[in-house]
N, C-alpha and C positions, 0 to 999 in steps of 0.2 A: 760150159767151158768158157764161153765168151764173157759170161757174167763174172766168173772168178777172175779172169784176166783184167776186167774193168776194175774190180775191187782192189786188185794188187796195184794198179796204176794210180788209183785215186789216193791223194794225200790224206792220211788220217788226221782227224781234228781232235781238239780237246774234248768235244762232245762225245766222240767215239770212245775215247779213253775213259771218260767219266761213266758212260753207260755200261761199258764192259766191266769196269772195276766196282761198280755199284756205289759211287760216291758223287758228290756234287761237282759242278764245273769249277767253282771257286776253290775246292779242295785240291783239284789237279793243279790249278795255278799256284797255290801255296806250296805244294810239293816241289814243283820245279823252280821255285824261288827260295828253296831251302828254309822254309818257315819252321821255327821251333815249336809251333802250336800243333803240328800234326804228329800223330803217334808213329813210332818206327814201323809197326805192322802195316799201317795205312800207306806209308811212304813206300814200303817194299811192294805192296800190292799194286799201287799206281804205276811204279816204275817197271814192274814186270809186265803189266798190261801194255804200257807204252812201248816197251821193246818188242812185244809180240806183234804190235800193230805198226811197228817202224815209225812211231810218232816222234817228230822232232819239233819242239816249240820254236816259234819264230823269235829271233833276236830283235829287240827294239833298236831303233836307229839313233837314239840320242847318244851322243858321244860320251856324256858323263855317266851313263848307266849301262850295266851289263845284265840287267834284269830281263826276264823273258815273259811274254804274254801276261803282264801284270799291270793292274790299275793302281799305280802308286799315288797318283793325284787325280781326284774326280771333282768335277764341277757340277753343282746343282744350279742350273741356269734357268731363269724365268724372267719374262718381261711382263708378268702379271703379279707383282708383289702383293697388291691389295687382296687378290683372290687367295693367295697362299695363306695369308694370316687371317682371312675372314672365314675360310671353310675348314671345318674339322677334318674333312677328308684329306685336304692338301697338307695341313699341318702334321697329320699322322704320317703321310707319305715322307715328309722331310725327316721325321723322327726315325722311321725305318731306314731311310737312306743313311742317316748319321750312324745308326747302329751297325749296318752291314759294312760300312766303310771302316769303322773301328775294329770290327772282328776280322777284317781282312788286311789290317795294317795299312790302310789307304788314308790319305789326307783329303778332307772334304773342303772344297771352296764353294761358298754360297755366293752367287753372283746375280744381282737383279739389274734389269735394264737391257738396252739393245746394244750398248757399246761393249763389244767383246774384244777389242784390241788389247793385246798383251795377256790374254787368257791362255796360258800355256799349261795344259793339263793332258792327261792320258785318255780320258773319256769324259763324256757329258751325259747327265740326266737332264732332259729338257722338258719344261712344263710351260705351255703358253702358246702364242700364235707366232707364226714365222714372219720375219722381217728380212730385208736384204742383207743386213749385217749378220743376222743369226744364220741364214742360209749359207753364207760364206764360211762361217765357223763350223757348221755341221758338215760341210763338204771337206773340211780340213782335219776334223777330229772325229773319232768314233763316237757316235751319239745315239742314244735311245730316247725317243719321246715317250713320256709317261702320261697316260690319260689323253683325252681329246680324240679327235678324228684324224686318222692317217691321211697324209697327202702324198700320193704316188709320185708326184713330180719332184719331191724333195728326197734326196738320198739319205734316208734315215730309217732305222728300225723303230717300231712302235709297240709298246705294251699298254693295253687299254682294256677297259670293261665295256666300252661302247654305250652310248645313251640308248641305242636301239635295244640293247639287252635289258637295260633298266625298264624300258617301256613294255617290252614283251613279258618280262617276269612279273612286273607290277600288275599287268592286265590279267595274267594267269592267277595271281594271288587273289585278286578281287573276285574273279569268277569262282575260285575254289570255295570262297566263303559265302557265295550266293548274292553278291551285290547286284542290285538291279539299277543302280545309278552310280556314276563315277564323276567326281569333280577333281580338277587339277589346279593347284595353287603354286605360283612361283613369283619371283620378283625380277626375273630376267627373261626377256623375250626369247633369247637364244636357247634357254633351257626347255622351251616348249616346242621345239621343232618336231619332237616325237612325243606323243601322248601315251597314257597307259593303254590305250587301245591299239597302239602301234601305227596310228594314222598320222601322216604329216599334218601339222597344224597350220591352218590358213585363217586369215581374218574372216569373220569377227570372232575367232576362237571357238567355233562350234565343233565339238567332237563327240564321237560315240553317241550317247543319248543325252548328254548334258554339257555343261560349260567348263571352260578353263578361265582362270583369273590371273592376270599379271598385276601385282599389287606392291605397295610399299608398306612400311610399318603402320602408317596412319590409316590404312584402308583395311586392316585385318578384321576389325569389328563389323564393318559394313559387308565385307566378303562373307563372313560367317552367317550373318543374317540373311544374305541373299541365297546362300546355299540351303539354309533351312527352309526358306520360302519355296524354293524350286524343288525341294526334295520331299515336300509334304505328302505327295501321293505315292512315295516309294517306301518299301519296308526295310531294305538294307542298303545303306549308302556308304560308298568308299570315297575317301578323300586322300589324294596323293599330294603330299607337301614336298615339292621339288627342292625348295630352298630351306636349308637347315636354320638359317638365321632367324626366320620367322616362326619356327616350329613351336617354341614354348608359348609364344603369344597366341598363335592359332589354336593350340591345344587348350589353353585356358579359356579363351573366348568361346570355343565350341561347347565345352562341357558346362561352363558357367551359364551360357545361354540355354542349354538344355534344362538346367535346374530352374532357371527363371520362368520357362514356359511349361514346365512340368512334363517334358519329353524324356523318354528313356535314353540313357547314354548308350545302350547296347545297339541302338539303330545305326550309329556312326562308327566306321572303322577307319582309323587314321594310319596311313603308311608314309614313312619318311625315309630319307637317306641316313647314312651314318651320323651319329651324334656323339657328344661326349659322354663318358661313363657317369659323370655326376648328374648331367641333365636327364639321362635315361632313368636313373634311380628316383628322380624327383617327379616324374610324370606318372599320374594315376588318373584313369587307367593307362597302362603303358601301350604305346602304339606299336605296330609292326615296324621292323626296320629292314631296309634294303642294305645288306652288308657288301661293301665293295671289295674287301680283301686286299687292302693296301700292302700288307706284308708279302703276299704272293706276287703282286705287281712289281714290287721292288726287287725281290729275289730273281724273278724272271728277267728284269731289266739289267741287273748286275751280271747275271750269267750271259746275257746277250752281248753286253759290252766286252766281256772276256772273249767270247767267240768271234766278235768282230775284229778284235786286235789279232787274234790267232789266224784268222782267215779274212783279210780285208776284201777279197774278191767275191765272197759268198753273196747270194741274193739277199736283199733286204727282206726282213720278215715283219709280219703283223701278228703279235701274240695276244690272244684274247683270254682274259681272266673273267670268267662269268660270275656275276654277283649272285647272292642268294638272299632269300627272305628269312628273317628271324621273326617268328610269330610271337604275339604277346604271351602265349602260354609258356614260352620258353624263358620268360623273365619273371623273377620274383618281385613282388611289390613290397617295399619296406613297410614294416608295421609302425 
């Protein structure tokens, strides 16, 4: 009896309506904003469920608008523009954000830098590191941080895959194929805070049973030669390439060196993060890929922004989208 009374007194949210109606949160938002893109049957179902739950969408406070719980203008805010354009993962995130905004009749504003004065939007997707100006903006505008590590002190929802997940899943993959040696290669020290064995990395970069390397383009060949020397007593060797930018060069150097020294290519198993479709097709033998699911991250972030506008007082959430491994056998090699 007490539980039923509590449910009656609790204000229904957009999430409650979406769950009971069997539709997405963005669909509920579009229904209550009289979008012509939603079928009459879906509109009827959503409104019937909303009435049964006594759901009332919040009115936005902007004087010039009568819309309800709607992301009419969204900002993609980042103070790391070089990372956005250098990483295939981040560029795909931006593509998915652009697509979901278009499908929901929302205008997308792409904003780089820390000067957020005059940024007047309904919600923000944030990618980067916090600065005083950005924290002030986050406090004033519904914001979801995508990727990266959540910071509990900052009032912001976070949707991420977590580097810890990448480490654990990578380690499990190498174990599943019987690797008795693991080497990690990256070009940013920050990427190596967690290794494939899940152990925090400390200088001088000794991990698991083997080494990790922080290199730049000019050091790829020497890195490969060092790995081959140190793995001479192992039968199955896993190499985790954290940085996509050096993947093609690392792949070529590794297997070219195998041919030079008459070693079997089957000894080495390369695992990398997401890469472009074109580059995937050109790599032979194809490496395993750690798929981050950027589309799921963006959908979850968009829904969370809608929920945040609908209920500003709700506790901030950390939503985890777990990456998966795509093994080489799942990819065809072009003839």
